[in-house]
PyMOL CGO cylinders between C-alpha atoms (Angstrom):
from pymol import cmd
from pymol.cgo import CYLINDER

trace = [
    CYLINDER, -2.26, 2.43, 41.91, 0.47, 5.02, 41.39, 0.3, 1, 1, 1, 1, 1, 1,
    CYLINDER, 0.47, 5.02, 41.39, 2.76, 2.32, 39.97, 0.3, 1, 1, 1, 1, 1, 1,
    CYLINDER, 2.76, 2.32, 39.97, 0.09, 1.44, 37.38, 0.3, 1, 1, 1, 1, 1, 1,
    CYLINDER, 0.09, 1.44, 37.38, -0.19, 5.06, 36.30, 0.3, 1, 1, 1, 1, 1, 1,
    CYLINDER, -0.19, 5.06, 36.30, 3.61, 5.28, 36.16, 0.3, 1, 1, 1, 1, 1, 1,
    CYLINDER, 3.61, 5.28, 36.16, 3.75, 2.17, 33.93, 0.3, 1, 1, 1, 1, 1, 1,
    CYLINDER, 3.75, 2.17, 33.93, 1.13, 3.56, 31.57, 0.3, 1, 1, 1, 1, 1, 1,
    CYLINDER, 1.13, 3.56, 31.57, 2.93, 6.88, 31.29, 0.3, 1, 1, 1, 1, 1, 1,
    CYLINDER, 2.93, 6.88, 31.29, 6.22, 5.09, 30.65, 0.3, 1, 1, 1, 1, 1, 1,
    CYLINDER, 6.22, 5.09, 30.65, 4.61, 2.86, 28.01, 0.3, 1, 1, 1, 1, 1, 1,
    CYLINDER, 4.61, 2.86, 28.01, 3.52, 5.84, 25.91, 0.3, 1, 1, 1, 1, 1, 1,
    CYLINDER, 3.52, 5.84, 25.91, 6.63, 7.96, 26.56, 0.3, 1, 1, 1, 1, 1, 1,
    CYLINDER, 6.63, 7.96, 26.56, 4.46, 10.61, 28.19, 0.3, 1, 1, 1, 1, 1, 1,
    CYLINDER, 4.46, 10.61, 28.19, 7.41, 12.21, 29.95, 0.3, 1, 1, 1, 1, 1, 1,
    CYLINDER, 7.41, 12.21, 29.95, 8.73, 13.75, 26.75, 0.3, 1, 1, 1, 1, 1, 1,
    CYLINDER, 8.73, 13.75, 26.75, 5.35, 14.34, 25.12, 0.3, 1, 1, 1, 1, 1, 1,
    CYLINDER, 5.35, 14.34, 25.12, 5.70, 18.13, 25.07, 0.3, 1, 1, 1, 1, 1, 1,
    CYLINDER, 5.70, 18.13, 25.07, 9.07, 17.94, 23.33, 0.3, 1, 1, 1, 1, 1, 1,
    CYLINDER, 9.07, 17.94, 23.33, 7.77, 15.40, 20.79, 0.3, 1, 1, 1, 1, 1, 1,
    CYLINDER, 7.77, 15.40, 20.79, 4.65, 17.52, 20.22, 0.3, 1, 1, 1, 1, 1, 1,
    CYLINDER, 4.65, 17.52, 20.22, 6.71, 20.67, 19.60, 0.3, 1, 1, 1, 1, 1, 1,
    CYLINDER, 6.71, 20.67, 19.60, 9.06, 18.83, 17.24, 0.3, 1, 1, 1, 1, 1, 1,
    CYLINDER, 9.06, 18.83, 17.24, 6.22, 17.19, 15.26, 0.3, 1, 1, 1, 1, 1, 1,
    CYLINDER, 6.22, 17.19, 15.26, 4.19, 20.40, 15.03, 0.3, 1, 1, 1, 1, 1, 1,
    CYLINDER, 4.19, 20.40, 15.03, 7.20, 22.31, 13.76, 0.3, 1, 1, 1, 1, 1, 1,
    CYLINDER, 7.20, 22.31, 13.76, 8.25, 19.58, 11.32, 0.3, 1, 1, 1, 1, 1, 1,
    CYLINDER, 8.25, 19.58, 11.32, 4.73, 19.29, 9.87, 0.3, 1, 1, 1, 1, 1, 1,
    CYLINDER, 4.73, 19.29, 9.87, 4.31, 23.09, 9.75, 0.3, 1, 1, 1, 1, 1, 1,
    CYLINDER, 4.31, 23.09, 9.75, 1.24, 23.02, 11.98, 0.3, 1, 1, 1, 1, 1, 1,
    CYLINDER, 1.24, 23.02, 11.98, -0.33, 26.32, 13.02, 0.3, 1, 1, 1, 1, 1, 1,
    CYLINDER, -0.33, 26.32, 13.02, 0.21, 27.49, 16.63, 0.3, 1, 1, 1, 1, 1, 1,
    CYLINDER, 0.21, 27.49, 16.63, -1.64, 25.28, 19.16, 0.3, 1, 1, 1, 1, 1, 1,
    CYLINDER, -1.64, 25.28, 19.16, -3.90, 28.11, 20.31, 0.3, 1, 1, 1, 1, 1, 1,
    CYLINDER, -3.90, 28.11, 20.31, -5.32, 28.55, 16.78, 0.3, 1, 1, 1, 1, 1, 1,
    CYLINDER, -5.32, 28.55, 16.78, -8.99, 27.64, 16.50, 0.3, 1, 1, 1, 1, 1, 1,
    CYLINDER, -8.99, 27.64, 16.50, -9.55, 24.61, 14.28, 0.3, 1, 1, 1, 1, 1, 1,
    CYLINDER, -9.55, 24.61, 14.28, -12.53, 26.40, 12.71, 0.3, 1, 1, 1, 1, 1, 1,
    CYLINDER, -12.53, 26.40, 12.71, -10.30, 28.89, 10.89, 0.3, 1, 1, 1, 1, 1, 1,
    CYLINDER, -10.30, 28.89, 10.89, -7.76, 26.37, 9.58, 0.3, 1, 1, 1, 1, 1, 1,
    CYLINDER, -7.76, 26.37, 9.58, -7.53, 25.53, 5.88, 0.3, 1, 1, 1, 1, 1, 1,
    CYLINDER, -7.53, 25.53, 5.88, -8.06, 21.97, 4.71, 0.3, 1, 1, 1, 1, 1, 1,
    CYLINDER, -8.06, 21.97, 4.71, -4.32, 21.42, 4.39, 0.3, 1, 1, 1, 1, 1, 1,
    CYLINDER, -4.32, 21.42, 4.39, -3.67, 22.77, 7.88, 0.3, 1, 1, 1, 1, 1, 1,
    CYLINDER, -3.67, 22.77, 7.88, -6.36, 20.51, 9.31, 0.3, 1, 1, 1, 1, 1, 1,
    CYLINDER, -6.36, 20.51, 9.31, -4.77, 17.49, 7.61, 0.3, 1, 1, 1, 1, 1, 1,
    CYLINDER, -4.77, 17.49, 7.61, -1.35, 18.37, 9.04, 0.3, 1, 1, 1, 1, 1, 1,
    CYLINDER, -1.35, 18.37, 9.04, -2.79, 18.80, 12.55, 0.3, 1, 1, 1, 1, 1, 1,
    CYLINDER, -2.79, 18.80, 12.55, -4.64, 15.47, 12.24, 0.3, 1, 1, 1, 1, 1, 1,
    CYLINDER, -4.64, 15.47, 12.24, -1.45, 13.77, 11.01, 0.3, 1, 1, 1, 1, 1, 1,
    CYLINDER, -1.45, 13.77, 11.01, 0.54, 15.23, 13.89, 0.3, 1, 1, 1, 1, 1, 1,
    CYLINDER, 0.54, 15.23, 13.89, -2.05, 14.06, 16.41, 0.3, 1, 1, 1, 1, 1, 1,
    CYLINDER, -2.05, 14.06, 16.41, -2.13, 10.57, 14.91, 0.3, 1, 1, 1, 1, 1, 1,
    CYLINDER, -2.13, 10.57, 14.91, 1.65, 10.18, 14.85, 0.3, 1, 1, 1, 1, 1, 1,
    CYLINDER, 1.65, 10.18, 14.85, 1.95, 11.25, 18.49, 0.3, 1, 1, 1, 1, 1, 1,
    CYLINDER, 1.95, 11.25, 18.49, -0.63, 8.66, 19.55, 0.3, 1, 1, 1, 1, 1, 1,
    CYLINDER, -0.63, 8.66, 19.55, 1.77, 5.95, 18.39, 0.3, 1, 1, 1, 1, 1, 1,
    CYLINDER, 1.77, 5.95, 18.39, -0.89, 3.33, 17.66, 0.3, 1, 1, 1, 1, 1, 1,
    CYLINDER, -0.89, 3.33, 17.66, 0.10, -0.31, 17.28, 0.3, 1, 1, 1, 1, 1, 1,
    CYLINDER, 0.10, -0.31, 17.28, -0.98, -0.12, 13.64, 0.3, 1, 1, 1, 1, 1, 1,
    CYLINDER, -0.98, -0.12, 13.64, -0.73, 3.25, 11.96, 0.3, 1, 1, 1, 1, 1, 1,
    CYLINDER, -0.73, 3.25, 11.96, -2.92, 3.62, 8.84, 0.3, 1, 1, 1, 1, 1, 1,
    CYLINDER, -2.92, 3.62, 8.84, -1.93, 6.54, 6.62, 0.3, 1, 1, 1, 1, 1, 1,
    CYLINDER, -1.93, 6.54, 6.62, -3.87, 7.51, 3.49, 0.3, 1, 1, 1, 1, 1, 1,
    CYLINDER, -3.87, 7.51, 3.49, -1.80, 9.78, 1.22, 0.3, 1, 1, 1, 1, 1, 1,
    CYLINDER, -1.80, 9.78, 1.22, 0.10, 11.25, 4.19, 0.3, 1, 1, 1, 1, 1, 1,
    CYLINDER, 0.10, 11.25, 4.19, 2.35, 13.48, 2.08, 0.3, 1, 1, 1, 1, 1, 1,
    CYLINDER, 2.35, 13.48, 2.08, -0.56, 15.48, 0.65, 0.3, 1, 1, 1, 1, 1, 1,
    CYLINDER, -0.56, 15.48, 0.65, -0.35, 19.10, 1.87, 0.3, 1, 1, 1, 1, 1, 1,
    CYLINDER, -0.35, 19.10, 1.87, 3.23, 18.63, 3.13, 0.3, 1, 1, 1, 1, 1, 1,
    CYLINDER, 3.23, 18.63, 3.13, 6.23, 20.58, 1.91, 0.3, 1, 1, 1, 1, 1, 1,
    CYLINDER, 6.23, 20.58, 1.91, 9.53, 18.87, 1.09, 0.3, 1, 1, 1, 1, 1, 1,
    CYLINDER, 9.53, 18.87, 1.09, 11.02, 19.36, 4.57, 0.3, 1, 1, 1, 1, 1, 1,
    CYLINDER, 11.02, 19.36, 4.57, 7.89, 17.95, 6.20, 0.3, 1, 1, 1, 1, 1, 1,
    CYLINDER, 7.89, 17.95, 6.20, 7.92, 14.95, 3.87, 0.3, 1, 1, 1, 1, 1, 1,
    CYLINDER, 7.92, 14.95, 3.87, 11.56, 14.28, 4.74, 0.3, 1, 1, 1, 1, 1, 1,
    CYLINDER, 11.56, 14.28, 4.74, 10.74, 14.48, 8.46, 0.3, 1, 1, 1, 1, 1, 1,
    CYLINDER, 10.74, 14.48, 8.46, 7.81, 12.07, 7.96, 0.3, 1, 1, 1, 1, 1, 1,
    CYLINDER, 7.81, 12.07, 7.96, 10.10, 9.66, 6.08, 0.3, 1, 1, 1, 1, 1, 1,
    CYLINDER, 10.10, 9.66, 6.08, 12.51, 9.68, 9.03, 0.3, 1, 1, 1, 1, 1, 1,
    CYLINDER, 12.51, 9.68, 9.03, 9.69, 9.27, 11.53, 0.3, 1, 1, 1, 1, 1, 1,
    CYLINDER, 9.69, 9.27, 11.53, 8.25, 6.27, 9.69, 0.3, 1, 1, 1, 1, 1, 1,
    CYLINDER, 8.25, 6.27, 9.69, 11.67, 4.71, 9.10, 0.3, 1, 1, 1, 1, 1, 1,
    CYLINDER, 11.67, 4.71, 9.10, 12.20, 4.73, 12.88, 0.3, 1, 1, 1, 1, 1, 1,
    CYLINDER, 12.20, 4.73, 12.88, 8.61, 3.78, 13.77, 0.3, 1, 1, 1, 1, 1, 1,
    CYLINDER, 8.61, 3.78, 13.77, 8.84, 0.64, 15.90, 0.3, 1, 1, 1, 1, 1, 1,
    CYLINDER, 8.84, 0.64, 15.90, 5.28, -0.49, 15.24, 0.3, 1, 1, 1, 1, 1, 1,
    CYLINDER, 5.28, -0.49, 15.24, 3.40, -1.53, 12.13, 0.3, 1, 1, 1, 1, 1, 1,
    CYLINDER, 3.40, -1.53, 12.13, 2.16, 1.01, 9.63, 0.3, 1, 1, 1, 1, 1, 1,
    CYLINDER, 2.16, 1.01, 9.63, 0.17, 0.80, 6.44, 0.3, 1, 1, 1, 1, 1, 1,
    CYLINDER, 0.17, 0.80, 6.44, 0.61, 3.40, 3.71, 0.3, 1, 1, 1, 1, 1, 1,
    CYLINDER, 0.61, 3.40, 3.71, -1.89, 4.04, 0.97, 0.3, 1, 1, 1, 1, 1, 1,
    CYLINDER, -1.89, 4.04, 0.97, 0.03, 6.38, -1.28, 0.3, 1, 1, 1, 1, 1, 1,
    CYLINDER, 0.03, 6.38, -1.28, 1.09, 7.30, -4.79, 0.3, 1, 1, 1, 1, 1, 1,
    CYLINDER, 1.09, 7.30, -4.79, 4.30, 8.86, -3.42, 0.3, 1, 1, 1, 1, 1, 1,
    CYLINDER, 4.30, 8.86, -3.42, 6.90, 6.46, -4.79, 0.3, 1, 1, 1, 1, 1, 1,
    CYLINDER, 6.90, 6.46, -4.79, 9.75, 8.20, -3.01, 0.3, 1, 1, 1, 1, 1, 1,
    CYLINDER, 9.75, 8.20, -3.01, 8.04, 7.68, 0.35, 0.3, 1, 1, 1, 1, 1, 1,
    CYLINDER, 8.04, 7.68, 0.35, 7.47, 4.02, -0.50, 0.3, 1, 1, 1, 1, 1, 1,
    CYLINDER, 7.47, 4.02, -0.50, 11.13, 3.61, -1.42, 0.3, 1, 1, 1, 1, 1, 1,
    CYLINDER, 11.13, 3.61, -1.42, 12.31, 5.29, 1.77, 0.3, 1, 1, 1, 1, 1, 1,
    CYLINDER, 12.31, 5.29, 1.77, 10.10, 3.50, 4.30, 0.3, 1, 1, 1, 1, 1, 1,
    CYLINDER, 10.10, 3.50, 4.30, 8.46, 0.53, 2.61, 0.3, 1, 1, 1, 1, 1, 1,
    CYLINDER, 8.46, 0.53, 2.61, 9.52, -2.87, 3.89, 0.3, 1, 1, 1, 1, 1, 1,
    CYLINDER, 9.52, -2.87, 3.89, 6.67, -4.91, 2.45, 0.3, 1, 1, 1, 1, 1, 1,
    CYLINDER, 6.67, -4.91, 2.45, 4.27, -4.14, -0.37, 0.3, 1, 1, 1, 1, 1, 1,
    CYLINDER, 4.27, -4.14, -0.37, 0.67, -5.29, -0.36, 0.3, 1, 1, 1, 1, 1, 1,
    CYLINDER, 0.67, -5.29, -0.36, -0.77, -4.63, -3.80, 0.3, 1, 1, 1, 1, 1, 1,
    CYLINDER, -0.77, -4.63, -3.80, -4.42, -5.05, -4.71, 0.3, 1, 1, 1, 1, 1, 1,
    CYLINDER, -4.42, -5.05, -4.71, -4.77, -5.43, -8.46, 0.3, 1, 1, 1, 1, 1, 1,
    CYLINDER, -4.77, -5.43, -8.46, -7.57, -6.94, -10.52, 0.3, 1, 1, 1, 1, 1, 1,
    CYLINDER, -7.57, -6.94, -10.52, -9.29, -8.57, -7.53, 0.3, 1, 1, 1, 1, 1, 1,
    CYLINDER, -9.29, -8.57, -7.53, -5.99, -10.18, -6.52, 0.3, 1, 1, 1, 1, 1, 1,
    CYLINDER, -5.99, -10.18, -6.52, -3.92, -9.38, -3.43, 0.3, 1, 1, 1, 1, 1, 1,
    CYLINDER, -3.92, -9.38, -3.43, -0.18, -9.74, -3.68, 0.3, 1, 1, 1, 1, 1, 1,
    CYLINDER, -0.18, -9.74, -3.68, 2.29, -9.45, -0.79, 0.3, 1, 1, 1, 1, 1, 1,
    CYLINDER, 2.29, -9.45, -0.79, 5.94, -8.76, -1.56, 0.3, 1, 1, 1, 1, 1, 1,
    CYLINDER, 5.94, -8.76, -1.56, 8.68, -8.43, 1.04, 0.3, 1, 1, 1, 1, 1, 1,
    CYLINDER, 8.68, -8.43, 1.04, 11.19, -5.73, 0.19, 0.3, 1, 1, 1, 1, 1, 1,
    CYLINDER, 11.19, -5.73, 0.19, 11.04, -2.21, -1.11, 0.3, 1, 1, 1, 1, 1, 1,
    CYLINDER, 11.04, -2.21, -1.11, 8.80, -0.84, -3.84, 0.3, 1, 1, 1, 1, 1, 1,
    CYLINDER, 8.80, -0.84, -3.84, 11.43, -1.11, -6.60, 0.3, 1, 1, 1, 1, 1, 1,
    CYLINDER, 11.43, -1.11, -6.60, 11.80, -4.83, -5.84, 0.3, 1, 1, 1, 1, 1, 1,
    CYLINDER, 11.80, -4.83, -5.84, 8.04, -5.21, -5.96, 0.3, 1, 1, 1, 1, 1, 1,
    CYLINDER, 8.04, -5.21, -5.96, 7.86, -3.49, -9.36, 0.3, 1, 1, 1, 1, 1, 1,
    CYLINDER, 7.86, -3.49, -9.36, 10.65, -5.64, -10.79, 0.3, 1, 1, 1, 1, 1, 1,
    CYLINDER, 10.65, -5.64, -10.79, 9.20, -8.92, -9.51, 0.3, 1, 1, 1, 1, 1, 1,
    CYLINDER, 9.20, -8.92, -9.51, 5.66, -7.93, -10.45, 0.3, 1, 1, 1, 1, 1, 1,
    CYLINDER, 5.66, -7.93, -10.45, 6.80, -7.20, -14.02, 0.3, 1, 1, 1, 1, 1, 1,
    CYLINDER, 6.80, -7.20, -14.02, 8.53, -10.59, -14.17, 0.3, 1, 1, 1, 1, 1, 1,
    CYLINDER, 8.53, -10.59, -14.17, 5.36, -12.35, -12.94, 0.3, 1, 1, 1, 1, 1, 1,
    CYLINDER, 5.36, -12.35, -12.94, 3.30, -10.45, -15.51, 0.3, 1, 1, 1, 1, 1, 1,
    CYLINDER, 3.30, -10.45, -15.51, 5.66, -11.56, -18.30, 0.3, 1, 1, 1, 1, 1, 1,
    CYLINDER, 5.66, -11.56, -18.30, 5.27, -15.18, -17.19, 0.3, 1, 1, 1, 1, 1, 1,
    CYLINDER, 5.27, -15.18, -17.19, 1.48, -14.81, -17.08, 0.3, 1, 1, 1, 1, 1, 1,
    CYLINDER, 1.48, -14.81, -17.08, 1.45, -13.36, -20.60, 0.3, 1, 1, 1, 1, 1, 1,
    CYLINDER, 1.45, -13.36, -20.60, 3.65, -16.16, -21.97, 0.3, 1, 1, 1, 1, 1, 1,
    CYLINDER, 3.65, -16.16, -21.97, 1.49, -18.82, -20.31, 0.3, 1, 1, 1, 1, 1, 1,
    CYLINDER, 1.49, -18.82, -20.31, -1.65, -17.16, -21.66, 0.3, 1, 1, 1, 1, 1, 1,
    CYLINDER, -1.65, -17.16, -21.66, -0.23, -17.05, -25.19, 0.3, 1, 1, 1, 1, 1, 1,
    CYLINDER, -0.23, -17.05, -25.19, 0.80, -20.71, -24.91, 0.3, 1, 1, 1, 1, 1, 1,
    CYLINDER, 0.80, -20.71, -24.91, -2.70, -21.67, -23.75, 0.3, 1, 1, 1, 1, 1, 1,
    CYLINDER, -2.70, -21.67, -23.75, -4.32, -19.70, -26.59, 0.3, 1, 1, 1, 1, 1, 1,
    CYLINDER, -4.32, -19.70, -26.59, -2.02, -21.42, -29.09, 0.3, 1, 1, 1, 1, 1, 1,
    CYLINDER, -2.02, -21.42, -29.09, -2.78, -24.83, -27.55, 0.3, 1, 1, 1, 1, 1, 1,
    CYLINDER, -2.78, -24.83, -27.55, -6.53, -24.14, -27.86, 0.3, 1, 1, 1, 1, 1, 1,
    CYLINDER, -6.53, -24.14, -27.86, -6.06, -23.18, -31.52, 0.3, 1, 1, 1, 1, 1, 1,
    CYLINDER, -6.06, -23.18, -31.52, -4.03, -26.34, -32.16, 0.3, 1, 1, 1, 1, 1, 1,
    CYLINDER, -4.03, -26.34, -32.16, -6.65, -28.56, -30.50, 0.3, 1, 1, 1, 1, 1, 1,
    CYLINDER, -6.65, -28.56, -30.50, -9.44, -26.76, -32.38, 0.3, 1, 1, 1, 1, 1, 1,
    CYLINDER, -9.44, -26.76, -32.38, -7.66, -27.36, -35.70, 0.3, 1, 1, 1, 1, 1, 1,
    CYLINDER, -7.66, -27.36, -35.70, -7.40, -31.07, -34.87, 0.3, 1, 1, 1, 1, 1, 1,
    CYLINDER, -7.40, -31.07, -34.87, -11.08, -31.20, -33.98, 0.3, 1, 1, 1, 1, 1, 1,
    CYLINDER, -11.08, -31.20, -33.98, -12.14, -29.30, -37.11, 0.3, 1, 1, 1, 1, 1, 1,
    CYLINDER, -12.14, -29.30, -37.11, -10.08, -31.61, -39.29, 0.3, 1, 1, 1, 1, 1, 1,
    CYLINDER, -10.08, -31.61, -39.29, -11.03, -34.97, -37.78, 0.3, 1, 1, 1, 1, 1, 1,
    CYLINDER, -11.03, -34.97, -37.78, -14.39, -34.75, -35.96, 0.3, 1, 1, 1, 1, 1, 1,
    CYLINDER, -14.39, -34.75, -35.96, -16.31, -36.06, -38.99, 0.3, 1, 1, 1, 1, 1, 1,
    CYLINDER, -16.31, -36.06, -38.99, -13.95, -39.00, -39.60, 0.3, 1, 1, 1, 1, 1, 1,
    CYLINDER, -13.95, -39.00, -39.60, -15.17, -42.19, -38.02, 0.3, 1, 1, 1, 1, 1, 1,
    CYLINDER, -15.17, -42.19, -38.02, -11.77, -43.47, -36.92, 0.3, 1, 1, 1, 1, 1, 1,
    CYLINDER, -11.77, -43.47, -36.92, -10.76, -40.10, -35.34, 0.3, 1, 1, 1, 1, 1, 1,
    CYLINDER, -10.76, -40.10, -35.34, -14.11, -38.90, -33.93, 0.3, 1, 1, 1, 1, 1, 1,
    CYLINDER, -14.11, -38.90, -33.93, -13.35, -40.15, -30.40, 0.3, 1, 1, 1, 1, 1, 1,
    CYLINDER, -13.35, -40.15, -30.40, -9.96, -38.38, -30.40, 0.3, 1, 1, 1, 1, 1, 1,
    CYLINDER, -9.96, -38.38, -30.40, -11.57, -35.23, -31.77, 0.3, 1, 1, 1, 1, 1, 1,
    CYLINDER, -11.57, -35.23, -31.77, -14.16, -35.24, -28.99, 0.3, 1, 1, 1, 1, 1, 1,
    CYLINDER, -14.16, -35.24, -28.99, -11.35, -35.63, -26.42, 0.3, 1, 1, 1, 1, 1, 1,
    CYLINDER, -11.35, -35.63, -26.42, -9.73, -32.52, -27.91, 0.3, 1, 1, 1, 1, 1, 1,
    CYLINDER, -9.73, -32.52, -27.91, -12.95, -30.57, -27.25, 0.3, 1, 1, 1, 1, 1, 1,
    CYLINDER, -12.95, -30.57, -27.25, -12.80, -31.69, -23.61, 0.3, 1, 1, 1, 1, 1, 1,
    CYLINDER, -12.80, -31.69, -23.61, -9.19, -30.46, -23.41, 0.3, 1, 1, 1, 1, 1, 1,
    CYLINDER, -9.19, -30.46, -23.41, -10.20, -27.13, -24.94, 0.3, 1, 1, 1, 1, 1, 1,
    CYLINDER, -10.20, -27.13, -24.94, -12.95, -26.65, -22.34, 0.3, 1, 1, 1, 1, 1, 1,
    CYLINDER, -12.95, -26.65, -22.34, -10.56, -27.53, -19.50, 0.3, 1, 1, 1, 1, 1, 1,
    CYLINDER, -10.56, -27.53, -19.50, -7.97, -25.02, -20.72, 0.3, 1, 1, 1, 1, 1, 1,
    CYLINDER, -7.97, -25.02, -20.72, -10.62, -22.33, -21.22, 0.3, 1, 1, 1, 1, 1, 1,
    CYLINDER, -10.62, -22.33, -21.22, -11.88, -22.77, -17.64, 0.3, 1, 1, 1, 1, 1, 1,
    CYLINDER, -11.88, -22.77, -17.64, -8.44, -21.92, -16.29, 0.3, 1, 1, 1, 1, 1, 1,
    CYLINDER, -8.44, -21.92, -16.29, -7.67, -19.28, -18.88, 0.3, 1, 1, 1, 1, 1, 1,
    CYLINDER, -7.67, -19.28, -18.88, -7.30, -15.73, -17.56, 0.3, 1, 1, 1, 1, 1, 1,
    CYLINDER, -7.30, -15.73, -17.56, -6.17, -12.90, -19.75, 0.3, 1, 1, 1, 1, 1, 1,
    CYLINDER, -6.17, -12.90, -19.75, -3.30, -11.08, -18.04, 0.3, 1, 1, 1, 1, 1, 1,
    CYLINDER, -3.30, -11.08, -18.04, -3.74, -7.41, -17.15, 0.3, 1, 1, 1, 1, 1, 1,
]
cmd.load_cgo(trace, "trace")
């Protein structure tokens, strides 16, 4: 039984918990531990909650705008903490610097589409812009193809010897339109 407890304490690094707590509280500018939560400001409460969450070391750490209410030194400490974090973490943030410092994979949700990109945020932006350019070119080509097919139909649909071809062009137009998506 004692060995089980020992294993659990070792697994969560409980032996140096006080030192880690002191370091995290100081780095995140948390109020003294004896301070009643009821008198804390919203920003102080967020910092205390962030400190508590980081010290729990969950297998998957979910952080929503973690740099809000942090000063520059605290943000830099958080960047270092996350860069060394051995487990998975998910950041929802507008802080591009934080993304650049600690991001290893970007999961972007845009226009009902989820995109996963390995690498830092700058790589994601560059490759996303390249994909968007390709989408725009393909869209423009499809629009031009539709116009070309429509011109053929308009010109020949009433001519007996071309009516069948003209009808086939309408079918092509419908097929292209079904797959046509205007890029963002």
